[in-house]
Biopython code that builds the backbone (N, CA, C, O; Angstrom):
import numpy as np
from Bio.PDB.StructureBuilder import StructureBuilder

atoms = [
    (1, "UNK", "N", (0.855, -1.174, 0.002)),
    (1, "UNK", "CA", (0.000, -0.001, 0.000)),
    (1, "UNK", "C", (0.904, 1.241, 0.000)),
    (1, "UNK", "O", (1.829, 1.343, 0.805)),
    (2, "UNK", "N", (0.627, 2.175, -0.905)),
    (2, "UNK", "CA", (1.458, 3.377, -1.022)),
    (2, "UNK", "C", (1.179, 4.340, 0.130)),
    (2, "UNK", "O", (0.158, 4.247, 0.812)),
    (3, "UNK", "N", (2.115, 5.264, 0.325)),
    (3, "UNK", "CA", (1.938, 6.266, 1.376)),
    (3, "UNK", "C", (0.705, 7.126, 1.107)),
    (3, "UNK", "O", (-0.044, 7.456, 2.026)),
    (4, "UNK", "N", (0.502, 7.484, -0.159)),
    (4, "UNK", "CA", (-0.654, 8.327, -0.504)),
    (4, "UNK", "C", (-1.952, 7.633, -0.142)),
    (4, "UNK", "O", (-2.866, 8.249, 0.407)),
    (5, "UNK", "N", (-2.030, 6.342, -0.452)),
    (5, "UNK", "CA", (-3.243, 5.579, -0.147)),
    (5, "UNK", "C", (-3.448, 5.499, 1.359)),
    (5, "UNK", "O", (-4.572, 5.639, 1.842)),
    (6, "UNK", "N", (-2.368, 5.276, 2.105)),
    (6, "UNK", "CA", (-2.472, 5.172, 3.558)),
    (6, "UNK", "C", (-2.915, 6.504, 4.173)),
    (6, "UNK", "O", (-3.728, 6.521, 5.096)),
    (7, "UNK", "N", (-2.383, 7.611, 3.664)),
    (7, "UNK", "CA", (-2.792, 8.928, 4.163)),
    (7, "UNK", "C", (-4.255, 9.182, 3.847)),
    (7, "UNK", "O", (-4.998, 9.685, 4.690)),
    (8, "UNK", "N", (-4.672, 8.835, 2.628)),
    (8, "UNK", "CA", (-6.078, 9.023, 2.251)),
    (8, "UNK", "C", (-6.989, 8.193, 3.150)),
    (8, "UNK", "O", (-8.030, 8.678, 3.594)),
    (9, "UNK", "N", (-6.608, 6.946, 3.421)),
    (9, "UNK", "CA", (-7.416, 6.093, 4.300)),
    (9, "UNK", "C", (-7.470, 6.659, 5.717)),
    (9, "UNK", "O", (-8.517, 6.617, 6.363)),
    (10, "UNK", "N", (-6.351, 7.187, 6.200)),
    (10, "UNK", "CA", (-6.320, 7.791, 7.532)),
    (10, "UNK", "C", (-7.229, 9.019, 7.580)),
    (10, "UNK", "O", (-7.962, 9.215, 8.550)),
    (11, "UNK", "N", (-7.180, 9.844, 6.532)),
    (11, "UNK", "CA", (-8.041, 11.030, 6.477)),
    (11, "UNK", "C", (-9.509, 10.630, 6.489)),
    (11, "UNK", "O", (-10.318, 11.245, 7.183)),
    (12, "UNK", "N", (-9.853, 9.602, 5.723)),
    (12, "UNK", "CA", (-11.238, 9.119, 5.690)),
    (12, "UNK", "C", (-11.636, 8.585, 7.059)),
    (12, "UNK", "O", (-12.741, 8.847, 7.533)),
    (13, "UNK", "N", (-10.735, 7.834, 7.695)),
    (13, "UNK", "CA", (-11.035, 7.289, 9.022)),
    (13, "UNK", "C", (-11.260, 8.413, 10.035)),
    (13, "UNK", "O", (-12.160, 8.324, 10.869)),
    (14, "UNK", "N", (-10.444, 9.470, 9.965)),
    (14, "UNK", "CA", (-10.631, 10.610, 10.864)),
    (14, "UNK", "C", (-11.978, 11.280, 10.641)),
    (14, "UNK", "O", (-12.675, 11.625, 11.595)),
    (15, "UNK", "N", (-12.337, 11.462, 9.377)),
    (15, "UNK", "CA", (-13.620, 12.093, 9.062)),
    (15, "UNK", "C", (-14.797, 11.237, 9.519)),
    (15, "UNK", "O", (-15.759, 11.752, 10.090)),
    (16, "UNK", "N", (-14.722, 9.929, 9.269)),
    (16, "UNK", "CA", (-15.801, 9.031, 9.699)),
    (16, "UNK", "C", (-15.923, 9.046, 11.217)),
    (16, "UNK", "O", (-17.030, 9.111, 11.752)),
    (17, "UNK", "N", (-14.789, 8.986, 11.913)),
    (17, "UNK", "CA", (-14.822, 9.039, 13.373)),
    (17, "UNK", "C", (-15.417, 10.333, 13.883)),
    (17, "UNK", "O", (-16.175, 10.337, 14.853)),
    (18, "UNK", "N", (-15.075, 11.430, 13.232)),
    (18, "UNK", "CA", (-15.617, 12.725, 13.630)),
    (18, "UNK", "C", (-17.125, 12.773, 13.412)),
    (18, "UNK", "O", (-17.866, 13.230, 14.282)),
    (19, "UNK", "N", (-17.579, 12.302, 12.252)),
    (19, "UNK", "CA", (-19.020, 12.302, 11.948)),
    (19, "UNK", "C", (-19.769, 11.421, 12.933)),
    (19, "UNK", "O", (-20.818, 11.816, 13.443)),
    (20, "UNK", "N", (-19.246, 10.235, 13.206)),
    (20, "UNK", "CA", (-19.909, 9.352, 14.168)),
    (20, "UNK", "C", (-19.937, 9.975, 15.559)),
    (20, "UNK", "O", (-20.915, 9.824, 16.291)),
    (21, "UNK", "N", (-18.872, 10.670, 15.920)),
    (21, "UNK", "CA", (-18.847, 11.358, 17.211)),
    (21, "UNK", "C", (-19.887, 12.462, 17.283)),
    (21, "UNK", "O", (-20.492, 12.679, 18.332)),
    (22, "UNK", "N", (-20.101, 13.165, 16.170)),
    (22, "UNK", "CA", (-21.118, 14.217, 16.118)),
    (22, "UNK", "C", (-22.520, 13.635, 16.256)),
    (22, "UNK", "O", (-23.398, 14.257, 16.853)),
    (23, "UNK", "N", (-22.727, 12.449, 15.708)),
    (23, "UNK", "CA", (-24.056, 11.838, 15.735)),
    (23, "UNK", "C", (-24.469, 11.434, 17.144)),
    (23, "UNK", "O", (-25.660, 11.340, 17.438)),
    (24, "UNK", "N", (-23.490, 11.194, 18.020)),
    (24, "UNK", "CA", (-23.824, 10.758, 19.371)),
    (24, "UNK", "C", (-24.101, 11.929, 20.314)),
    (24, "UNK", "O", (-24.438, 11.715, 21.478)),
    (25, "UNK", "N", (-23.962, 13.158, 19.826)),
    (25, "UNK", "CA", (-24.218, 14.332, 20.665)),
    (25, "UNK", "C", (-25.718, 14.513, 20.873)),
    (25, "UNK", "O", (-26.516, 14.022, 20.075)),
    (26, "UNK", "N", (-26.108, 15.213, 21.940)),
    (26, "UNK", "CA", (-27.526, 15.468, 22.194)),
    (26, "UNK", "C", (-28.161, 16.265, 21.057)),
    (26, "UNK", "O", (-27.474, 17.004, 20.352)),
    (27, "UNK", "N", (-29.457, 16.115, 20.882)),
    (27, "UNK", "CA", (-30.192, 16.788, 19.813)),
    (27, "UNK", "C", (-30.116, 18.303, 19.909)),
    (27, "UNK", "O", (-30.170, 18.980, 18.882)),
    (28, "UNK", "N", (-29.994, 18.850, 21.097)),
    (28, "UNK", "CA", (-30.018, 20.294, 21.279)),
    (28, "UNK", "C", (-28.655, 20.957, 21.097)),
    (28, "UNK", "O", (-28.526, 22.168, 21.279)),
    (29, "UNK", "N", (-27.663, 20.191, 20.749)),
    (29, "UNK", "CA", (-26.322, 20.738, 20.552)),
    (29, "UNK", "C", (-26.300, 21.637, 19.315)),
    (29, "UNK", "O", (-26.754, 21.233, 18.244)),
    (30, "UNK", "N", (-25.779, 22.841, 19.459)),
    (30, "UNK", "CA", (-25.715, 23.780, 18.334)),
    (30, "UNK", "C", (-24.709, 23.295, 17.298)),
    (30, "UNK", "O", (-23.674, 22.723, 17.641)),
    (31, "UNK", "N", (-25.021, 23.527, 16.041)),
    (31, "UNK", "CA", (-24.136, 23.146, 14.952)),
    (31, "UNK", "C", (-23.332, 24.357, 14.506)),
    (31, "UNK", "O", (-23.755, 25.500, 14.680)),
    (32, "UNK", "N", (-22.152, 24.086, 13.920)),
    (32, "UNK", "CA", (-21.346, 25.181, 13.389)),
    (32, "UNK", "C", (-21.930, 25.655, 12.069)),
    (32, "UNK", "O", (-22.823, 25.017, 11.511)),
    (33, "UNK", "N", (-21.427, 26.766, 11.578)),
    (33, "UNK", "CA", (-21.950, 27.370, 10.348)),
    (33, "UNK", "C", (-21.924, 26.387, 9.193)),
    (33, "UNK", "O", (-20.973, 25.621, 9.036)),
    (34, "UNK", "N", (-22.958, 26.414, 8.398)),
    (34, "UNK", "CA", (-23.111, 25.584, 7.208)),
    (34, "UNK", "C", (-23.033, 24.098, 7.509)),
    (34, "UNK", "O", (-22.819, 23.301, 6.595)),
    (35, "UNK", "N", (-23.198, 23.712, 8.740)),
    (35, "UNK", "CA", (-23.182, 22.299, 9.088)),
    (35, "UNK", "C", (-21.800, 21.679, 9.025)),
    (35, "UNK", "O", (-21.656, 20.463, 9.157)),
    (36, "UNK", "N", (-20.780, 22.506, 8.825)),
    (36, "UNK", "CA", (-19.421, 21.979, 8.732)),
    (36, "UNK", "C", (-18.929, 21.584, 10.116)),
    (36, "UNK", "O", (-19.349, 22.151, 11.125)),
    (37, "UNK", "N", (-18.043, 20.615, 10.148)),
    (37, "UNK", "CA", (-17.476, 20.180, 11.412)),
    (37, "UNK", "C", (-16.352, 21.089, 11.861)),
    (37, "UNK", "O", (-15.966, 22.022, 11.156)),
    (38, "UNK", "N", (-15.845, 20.811, 13.016)),
    (38, "UNK", "CA", (-14.772, 21.610, 13.599)),
    (38, "UNK", "C", (-13.426, 21.277, 12.966)),
    (38, "UNK", "O", (-12.540, 22.129, 12.906)),
    (39, "UNK", "N", (-13.269, 20.041, 12.492)),
    (39, "UNK", "CA", (-11.993, 19.581, 11.942)),
    (39, "UNK", "C", (-12.084, 19.452, 10.429)),
    (39, "UNK", "O", (-13.023, 18.858, 9.898)),
    (40, "UNK", "N", (-11.093, 20.016, 9.741)),
    (40, "UNK", "CA", (-10.972, 19.880, 8.290)),
    (40, "UNK", "C", (-9.663, 19.157, 8.023)),
    (40, "UNK", "O", (-8.624, 19.508, 8.582)),
    (41, "UNK", "N", (-9.721, 18.137, 7.160)),
    (41, "UNK", "CA", (-8.536, 17.344, 6.840)),
    (41, "UNK", "C", (-8.287, 17.419, 5.339)),
    (41, "UNK", "O", (-9.219, 17.307, 4.543)),
    (42, "UNK", "N", (-7.030, 17.609, 4.955)),
    (42, "UNK", "CA", (-6.659, 17.637, 3.540)),
    (42, "UNK", "C", (-5.318, 16.935, 3.369)),
    (42, "UNK", "O", (-4.511, 16.876, 4.297)),
    (43, "UNK", "N", (-5.094, 16.409, 2.183)),
    (43, "UNK", "CA", (-3.817, 15.767, 1.887)),
    (43, "UNK", "C", (-3.106, 16.539, 0.789)),
    (43, "UNK", "O", (-3.727, 17.285, 0.033)),
    (44, "UNK", "N", (-1.817, 16.353, 0.714)),
    (44, "UNK", "CA", (-1.016, 16.989, -0.321)),
    (44, "UNK", "C", (0.375, 16.393, -0.292)),
    (44, "UNK", "O", (0.658, 15.482, 0.486)),
    (45, "UNK", "N", (1.241, 16.913, -1.146)),
    (45, "UNK", "CA", (2.616, 16.433, -1.129)),
    (45, "UNK", "C", (3.557, 17.548, -1.530)),
    (45, "UNK", "O", (3.149, 18.580, -2.061)),
    (46, "UNK", "N", (4.826, 17.310, -1.260)),
    (46, "UNK", "CA", (5.883, 18.218, -1.677)),
    (46, "UNK", "C", (6.564, 17.527, -2.846)),
    (46, "UNK", "O", (7.297, 16.557, -2.656)),
    (47, "UNK", "N", (6.325, 18.025, -4.056)),
    (47, "UNK", "CA", (6.811, 17.350, -5.258)),
    (47, "UNK", "C", (8.315, 17.137, -5.261)),
    (47, "UNK", "O", (8.784, 16.048, -5.593)),
    (48, "UNK", "N", (9.070, 18.148, -4.901)),
    (48, "UNK", "CA", (10.526, 18.037, -4.985)),
    (48, "UNK", "C", (11.081, 16.980, -4.031)),
    (48, "UNK", "O", (12.151, 16.421, -4.272)),
    (49, "UNK", "N", (10.353, 16.710, -2.952)),
    (49, "UNK", "CA", (10.832, 15.734, -1.975)),
    (49, "UNK", "C", (10.000, 14.462, -1.975)),
    (49, "UNK", "O", (10.313, 13.520, -1.246)),
    (50, "UNK", "N", (8.935, 14.418, -2.789)),
    (50, "UNK", "CA", (8.062, 13.248, -2.890)),
    (50, "UNK", "C", (7.582, 12.777, -1.519)),
    (50, "UNK", "O", (7.593, 11.582, -1.226)),
    (51, "UNK", "N", (7.162, 13.725, -0.685)),
    (51, "UNK", "CA", (6.652, 13.402, 0.651)),
    (51, "UNK", "C", (5.155, 13.632, 0.679)),
    (51, "UNK", "O", (4.653, 14.600, 0.108)),
    (52, "UNK", "N", (4.444, 12.735, 1.347)),
    (52, "UNK", "CA", (3.000, 12.857, 1.499)),
    (52, "UNK", "C", (2.692, 13.582, 2.798)),
    (52, "UNK", "O", (3.219, 13.237, 3.856)),
    (53, "UNK", "N", (1.830, 14.594, 2.706)),
    (53, "UNK", "CA", (1.502, 15.411, 3.869)),
    (53, "UNK", "C", (0.023, 15.313, 4.194)),
    (53, "UNK", "O", (-0.812, 15.135, 3.307)),
    (54, "UNK", "N", (-0.289, 15.430, 5.472)),
    (54, "UNK", "CA", (-1.661, 15.460, 5.960)),
    (54, "UNK", "C", (-1.830, 16.773, 6.720)),
    (54, "UNK", "O", (-1.093, 17.055, 7.665)),
    (55, "UNK", "N", (-2.813, 17.571, 6.295)),
    (55, "UNK", "CA", (-3.102, 18.852, 6.934)),
    (55, "UNK", "C", (-4.365, 18.687, 7.768)),
    (55, "UNK", "O", (-5.378, 18.195, 7.271)),
    (56, "UNK", "N", (-4.312, 19.091, 9.025)),
    (56, "UNK", "CA", (-5.470, 19.030, 9.914)),
    (56, "UNK", "C", (-5.690, 20.444, 10.458)),
    (56, "UNK", "O", (-4.795, 21.041, 11.056)),
    (57, "UNK", "N", (-6.905, 20.966, 10.236)),
    (57, "UNK", "CA", (-7.227, 22.321, 10.676)),
    (57, "UNK", "C", (-8.377, 22.263, 11.668)),
    (57, "UNK", "O", (-9.438, 21.714, 11.372)),
    (58, "UNK", "N", (-8.158, 22.832, 12.845)),
    (58, "UNK", "CA", (-9.222, 22.984, 13.836)),
    (58, "UNK", "C", (-9.829, 24.359, 13.579)),
    (58, "UNK", "O", (-9.227, 25.379, 13.914)),
    (59, "UNK", "N", (-11.020, 24.386, 12.987)),
    (59, "UNK", "CA", (-11.625, 25.652, 12.578)),
    (59, "UNK", "C", (-12.122, 26.479, 13.757)),
    (59, "UNK", "O", (-12.306, 27.688, 13.623)),
    (60, "UNK", "N", (-12.341, 25.858, 14.898)),
    (60, "UNK", "CA", (-12.804, 26.612, 16.070)),
    (60, "UNK", "C", (-11.638, 27.290, 16.780)),
    (60, "UNK", "O", (-11.701, 28.480, 17.087)),
    (61, "UNK", "N", (-10.577, 26.534, 17.039)),
    (61, "UNK", "CA", (-9.418, 27.093, 17.739)),
    (61, "UNK", "C", (-8.419, 27.744, 16.782)),
    (61, "UNK", "O", (-7.443, 28.345, 17.231)),
    (62, "UNK", "N", (-8.648, 27.633, 15.468)),
    (62, "UNK", "CA", (-7.788, 28.224, 14.432)),
    (62, "UNK", "C", (-6.351, 27.703, 14.533)),
    (62, "UNK", "O", (-5.394, 28.476, 14.573)),
    (63, "UNK", "N", (-6.225, 26.371, 14.574)),
    (63, "UNK", "CA", (-4.916, 25.737, 14.655)),
    (63, "UNK", "C", (-4.721, 24.856, 13.424)),
    (63, "UNK", "O", (-5.618, 24.105, 13.040)),
    (64, "UNK", "N", (-3.546, 24.956, 12.814)),
    (64, "UNK", "CA", (-3.174, 24.144, 11.661)),
    (64, "UNK", "C", (-2.041, 23.218, 12.073)),
    (64, "UNK", "O", (-1.050, 23.662, 12.653)),
    (65, "UNK", "N", (-2.188, 21.927, 11.774)),
    (65, "UNK", "CA", (-1.128, 20.952, 12.011)),
    (65, "UNK", "C", (-0.783, 20.298, 10.677)),
    (65, "UNK", "O", (-1.668, 20.014, 9.870)),
    (66, "UNK", "N", (0.504, 20.060, 10.451)),
    (66, "UNK", "CA", (0.961, 19.406, 9.230)),
    (66, "UNK", "C", (1.737, 18.160, 9.639)),
    (66, "UNK", "O", (2.664, 18.223, 10.447)),
    (67, "UNK", "N", (1.337, 17.025, 9.064)),
    (67, "UNK", "CA", (1.967, 15.748, 9.362)),
    (67, "UNK", "C", (2.629, 15.196, 8.105)),
    (67, "UNK", "O", (2.155, 15.418, 6.991)),
    (68, "UNK", "N", (3.739, 14.469, 8.299)),
    (68, "UNK", "CA", (4.451, 13.800, 7.215)),
    (68, "UNK", "C", (4.302, 12.299, 7.425)),
    (68, "UNK", "O", (4.433, 11.806, 8.546)),
    (69, "UNK", "N", (4.030, 11.578, 6.344)),
    (69, "UNK", "CA", (3.929, 10.123, 6.421)),
    (69, "UNK", "C", (5.307, 9.549, 6.145)),
    (69, "UNK", "O", (5.822, 9.672, 5.034)),
    (70, "UNK", "N", (5.904, 8.926, 7.143)),
    (70, "UNK", "CA", (7.220, 8.315, 6.998)),
    (70, "UNK", "C", (7.079, 6.831, 7.272)),
    (70, "UNK", "O", (6.835, 6.417, 8.405)),
    (71, "UNK", "N", (7.235, 6.036, 6.226)),
    (71, "UNK", "CA", (6.970, 4.614, 6.364)),
    (71, "UNK", "C", (5.502, 4.442, 6.682)),
    (71, "UNK", "O", (4.644, 4.859, 5.903)),
    (72, "UNK", "N", (5.204, 3.841, 7.802)),
    (72, "UNK", "CA", (3.810, 3.690, 8.233)),
    (72, "UNK", "C", (3.554, 4.459, 9.520)),
    (72, "UNK", "O", (2.705, 4.079, 10.326)),
    (73, "UNK", "N", (4.296, 5.543, 9.704)),
    (73, "UNK", "CA", (4.126, 6.383, 10.885)),
    (73, "UNK", "C", (3.892, 7.822, 10.469)),
    (73, "UNK", "O", (4.415, 8.285, 9.455)),
    (74, "UNK", "N", (3.104, 8.519, 11.263)),
    (74, "UNK", "CA", (2.891, 9.948, 11.052)),
    (74, "UNK", "C", (3.863, 10.726, 11.928)),
    (74, "UNK", "O", (4.054, 10.406, 13.101)),
    (75, "UNK", "N", (4.472, 11.749, 11.342)),
    (75, "UNK", "CA", (5.383, 12.607, 12.087)),
    (75, "UNK", "C", (4.829, 14.030, 12.017)),
    (75, "UNK", "O", (4.581, 14.550, 10.929)),
    (76, "UNK", "N", (4.637, 14.653, 13.174)),
    (76, "UNK", "CA", (4.178, 16.035, 13.221)),
    (76, "UNK", "C", (5.310, 16.949, 12.760)),
    (76, "UNK", "O", (6.375, 16.987, 13.375)),
    (77, "UNK", "N", (5.070, 17.688, 11.667)),
    (77, "UNK", "CA", (6.084, 18.614, 11.155)),
    (77, "UNK", "C", (5.931, 20.001, 11.748)),
    (77, "UNK", "O", (6.919, 20.650, 12.092)),
    (78, "UNK", "N", (4.684, 20.457, 11.867)),
    (78, "UNK", "CA", (4.463, 21.821, 12.343)),
    (78, "UNK", "C", (3.059, 21.953, 12.903)),
    (78, "UNK", "O", (2.126, 21.284, 12.461)),
    (79, "UNK", "N", (2.932, 22.828, 13.881)),
    (79, "UNK", "CA", (1.622, 23.195, 14.427)),
    (79, "UNK", "C", (1.658, 24.698, 14.631)),
    (79, "UNK", "O", (2.657, 25.253, 15.089)),
    (80, "UNK", "N", (0.556, 25.348, 14.287)),
    (80, "UNK", "CA", (0.554, 26.814, 14.372)),
    (80, "UNK", "C", (-0.854, 27.327, 14.622)),
    (80, "UNK", "O", (-1.820, 26.866, 14.015)),
    (81, "UNK", "N", (-0.949, 28.294, 15.531)),
    (81, "UNK", "CA", (-2.194, 29.021, 15.713)),
    (81, "UNK", "C", (-2.259, 30.024, 14.567)),
    (81, "UNK", "O", (-1.412, 30.913, 14.478)),
    (82, "UNK", "N", (-3.252, 29.893, 13.690)),
    (82, "UNK", "CA", (-3.322, 30.737, 12.496)),
    (82, "UNK", "C", (-4.323, 31.881, 12.642)),
    (82, "UNK", "O", (-4.657, 32.532, 11.652)),
    (83, "UNK", "N", (-4.803, 32.136, 13.851)),
    (83, "UNK", "CA", (-5.813, 33.187, 14.027)),
    (83, "UNK", "C", (-5.284, 34.559, 13.604)),
    (83, "UNK", "O", (-6.021, 35.345, 13.008)),
    (84, "UNK", "N", (-4.020, 34.855, 13.902)),
    (84, "UNK", "CA", (-3.458, 36.145, 13.484)),
    (84, "UNK", "C", (-3.202, 36.158, 11.981)),
    (84, "UNK", "O", (-3.388, 37.184, 11.327)),
    (85, "UNK", "N", (-2.774, 35.019, 11.431)),
    (85, "UNK", "CA", (-2.568, 34.932, 9.985)),
    (85, "UNK", "C", (-3.865, 35.250, 9.252)),
    (85, "UNK", "O", (-3.862, 35.973, 8.255)),
    (86, "UNK", "N", (-4.975, 34.707, 9.748)),
    (86, "UNK", "CA", (-6.262, 34.902, 9.095)),
    (86, "UNK", "C", (-6.781, 36.326, 9.261)),
    (86, "UNK", "O", (-7.653, 36.760, 8.509)),
    (87, "UNK", "N", (-6.250, 37.055, 10.243)),
    (87, "UNK", "CA", (-6.678, 38.437, 10.472)),
    (87, "UNK", "C", (-5.874, 39.445, 9.659)),
    (87, "UNK", "O", (-6.264, 40.609, 9.563)),
    (88, "UNK", "N", (-4.763, 39.018, 9.076)),
    (88, "UNK", "CA", (-3.912, 39.936, 8.316)),
    (88, "UNK", "C", (-4.628, 40.400, 7.053)),
    (88, "UNK", "O", (-5.226, 39.595, 6.339)),
    (89, "UNK", "N", (-4.565, 41.681, 6.784)),
    (89, "UNK", "CA", (-5.146, 42.222, 5.558)),
    (89, "UNK", "C", (-4.247, 41.939, 4.363)),
    (89, "UNK", "O", (-4.730, 41.726, 3.251)),
    (90, "UNK", "N", (-2.928, 41.937, 4.597)),
    (90, "UNK", "CA", (-1.989, 41.734, 3.497)),
    (90, "UNK", "C", (-0.645, 41.344, 4.078)),
    (90, "UNK", "O", (-0.228, 41.886, 5.102)),
    (91, "UNK", "N", (0.038, 40.406, 3.433)),
    (91, "UNK", "CA", (1.374, 39.999, 3.865)),
    (91, "UNK", "C", (2.067, 39.302, 2.704)),
    (91, "UNK", "O", (1.459, 38.488, 2.011)),
    (92, "UNK", "N", (3.328, 39.619, 2.495)),
    (92, "UNK", "CA", (4.153, 38.930, 1.508)),
    (92, "UNK", "C", (5.527, 38.707, 2.109)),
    (92, "UNK", "O", (6.154, 39.640, 2.611)),
    (93, "UNK", "N", (5.993, 37.472, 2.058)),
    (93, "UNK", "CA", (7.335, 37.179, 2.544)),
    (93, "UNK", "C", (8.357, 37.812, 1.603)),
    (93, "UNK", "O", (8.109, 37.935, 0.404)),
    (94, "UNK", "N", (9.480, 38.203, 2.136)),
    (94, "UNK", "CA", (10.542, 38.757, 1.318)),
    (94, "UNK", "C", (10.311, 40.186, 0.884)),
    (94, "UNK", "O", (10.919, 40.640, -0.085)),
    (95, "UNK", "N", (9.446, 40.908, 1.578)),
    (95, "UNK", "CA", (9.179, 42.325, 1.287)),
    (95, "UNK", "C", (8.710, 42.581, -0.140)),
    (95, "UNK", "O", (8.931, 43.670, -0.668)),
    (96, "UNK", "N", (8.080, 41.620, -0.765)),
    (96, "UNK", "CA", (7.526, 41.795, -2.111)),
    (96, "UNK", "C", (6.093, 42.292, -1.973)),
    (96, "UNK", "O", (5.305, 41.727, -1.215)),
    (97, "UNK", "N", (5.765, 43.328, -2.691)),
    (97, "UNK", "CA", (4.416, 43.887, -2.644)),
    (97, "UNK", "C", (3.479, 43.084, -3.537)),
    (97, "UNK", "O", (3.830, 42.737, -4.665)),
    (98, "UNK", "N", (2.301, 42.793, -3.035)),
    (98, "UNK", "CA", (1.285, 42.133, -3.848)),
    (98, "UNK", "C", (0.619, 43.182, -4.729)),
    (98, "UNK", "O", (0.394, 44.315, -4.302)),
    (99, "UNK", "N", (0.309, 42.798, -5.948)),
    (99, "UNK", "CA", (-0.343, 43.718, -6.873)),
    (99, "UNK", "C", (-1.657, 43.132, -7.341)),
    (99, "UNK", "O", (-1.678, 41.981, -7.776)),
    (100, "UNK", "N", (-2.714, 43.841, -7.276)),
    (100, "UNK", "CA", (-2.868, 45.131, -6.630)),
    (100, "UNK", "C", (-2.911, 44.963, -5.112)),
    (100, "UNK", "O", (-3.190, 43.878, -4.603)),
    (101, "UNK", "N", (-2.637, 46.032, -4.415)),
    (101, "UNK", "CA", (-2.655, 45.982, -2.951)),
    (101, "UNK", "C", (-4.095, 45.864, -2.462)),
    (101, "UNK", "O", (-5.040, 46.143, -3.200)),
    (102, "UNK", "N", (-4.244, 45.452, -1.228)),
    (102, "UNK", "CA", (-5.577, 45.344, -0.630)),
    (102, "UNK", "C", (-6.256, 46.707, -0.618)),
    (102, "UNK", "O", (-7.450, 46.804, -0.904)),
    (103, "UNK", "N", (-5.516, 47.755, -0.291)),
    (103, "UNK", "CA", (-6.089, 49.100, -0.248)),
    (103, "UNK", "C", (-6.607, 49.523, -1.625)),
    (103, "UNK", "O", (-7.699, 50.082, -1.728)),
    (104, "UNK", "N", (-5.832, 49.260, -2.688)),
    (104, "UNK", "CA", (-6.280, 49.614, -4.038)),
    (104, "UNK", "C", (-7.536, 48.842, -4.427)),
    (104, "UNK", "O", (-8.450, 49.400, -5.035)),
    (105, "UNK", "N", (-7.581, 47.555, -4.075)),
    (105, "UNK", "CA", (-8.770, 46.750, -4.390)),
    (105, "UNK", "C", (-9.978, 47.244, -3.606)),
    (105, "UNK", "O", (-11.081, 47.316, -4.147)),
    (106, "UNK", "N", (-9.778, 47.588, -2.331)),
    (106, "UNK", "CA", (-10.877, 48.101, -1.517)),
    (106, "UNK", "C", (-11.434, 49.392, -2.117)),
    (106, "UNK", "O", (-12.648, 49.558, -2.234)),
    (107, "UNK", "N", (-10.539, 50.299, -2.492)),
    (107, "UNK", "CA", (-10.970, 51.565, -3.098)),
    (107, "UNK", "C", (-11.690, 51.330, -4.425)),
    (107, "UNK", "O", (-12.690, 51.987, -4.716)),
    (108, "UNK", "N", (-11.186, 50.400, -5.224)),
    (108, "UNK", "CA", (-11.811, 50.076, -6.507)),
    (108, "UNK", "C", (-13.229, 49.551, -6.313)),
    (108, "UNK", "O", (-14.159, 49.980, -6.995)),
    (109, "UNK", "N", (-13.384, 48.620, -5.376)),
    (109, "UNK", "CA", (-14.703, 48.023, -5.119)),
    (109, "UNK", "C", (-15.666, 49.072, -4.579)),
    (109, "UNK", "O", (-16.831, 49.101, -4.973)),
    (110, "UNK", "N", (-15.195, 49.931, -3.684)),
    (110, "UNK", "CA", (-16.069, 50.979, -3.130)),
    (110, "UNK", "C", (-16.574, 51.912, -4.225)),
    (110, "UNK", "O", (-17.731, 52.331, -4.191)),
    (111, "UNK", "N", (-15.728, 52.243, -5.192)),
    (111, "UNK", "CA", (-16.135, 53.119, -6.293)),
    (111, "UNK", "C", (-17.161, 52.447, -7.197)),
    (111, "UNK", "O", (-18.029, 53.118, -7.755)),
    (112, "UNK", "N", (-17.070, 51.130, -7.344)),
    (112, "UNK", "CA", (-17.942, 50.391, -8.258)),
    (112, "UNK", "C", (-19.276, 49.993, -7.646)),
    (112, "UNK", "O", (-20.224, 49.696, -8.373)),
    (113, "UNK", "N", (-19.361, 49.982, -6.329)),
    (113, "UNK", "CA", (-20.612, 49.578, -5.668)),
    (113, "UNK", "C", (-21.713, 50.583, -5.936)),
    (113, "UNK", "O", (-21.492, 51.793, -5.872)),
    (114, "UNK", "N", (-22.901, 50.079, -6.238)),
    (114, "UNK", "CA", (-24.019, 51.016, -6.412)),
    (114, "UNK", "C", (-24.370, 51.659, -5.076)),
    (114, "UNK", "O", (-24.369, 51.002, -4.035)),
    (115, "UNK", "N", (-24.664, 52.926, -5.121)),
    (115, "UNK", "CA", (-25.039, 53.639, -3.893)),
    (115, "UNK", "C", (-26.491, 53.371, -3.584)),
    (115, "UNK", "O", (-27.317, 53.259, -4.489)),
    (116, "UNK", "N", (-26.804, 53.268, -2.302)),
    (116, "UNK", "CA", (-28.181, 52.968, -1.869)),
    (116, "UNK", "C", (-28.884, 54.199, -1.428)),
    (116, "UNK", "O", (-30.048, 54.137, -1.032)),
]
sb = StructureBuilder()
sb.init_structure("model")
sb.init_model(0)
sb.init_chain("A")
sb.init_seg("    ")
for serial, (resi, resn, name, xyz) in enumerate(atoms, 1):
    if name == "N":
        sb.init_residue(resn, " ", resi, " ")
    sb.init_atom(name, np.array(xyz, "f"), 0.0, 1.0, " ", f" {name:<3s}", serial, name[0])
structure = sb.get_structure()
């Protein structure tokens, strides 16, 4: 079984476990927006290194974890609270400016919006 297949099966198992856990909650328990769960799981890889990665995002606590599949074991590569990242209006590593800037786009949209 390939690493990609094993990661995909693990992601499916996590999702199934999460869904089954949600089903056992009391009927009066509030649901999150759009019925989405608290945990989001995605897979990917780093082409240059041919490594399979598993991304786990806790949407309530705003935490991102990245795991690497090594053999048949998961290794935690990074964990980060992304709440501040998600609050940033604009950021580019290496002091490179994004074009157009957020301010220019905001001004453009405000000019184009119909007035009420």
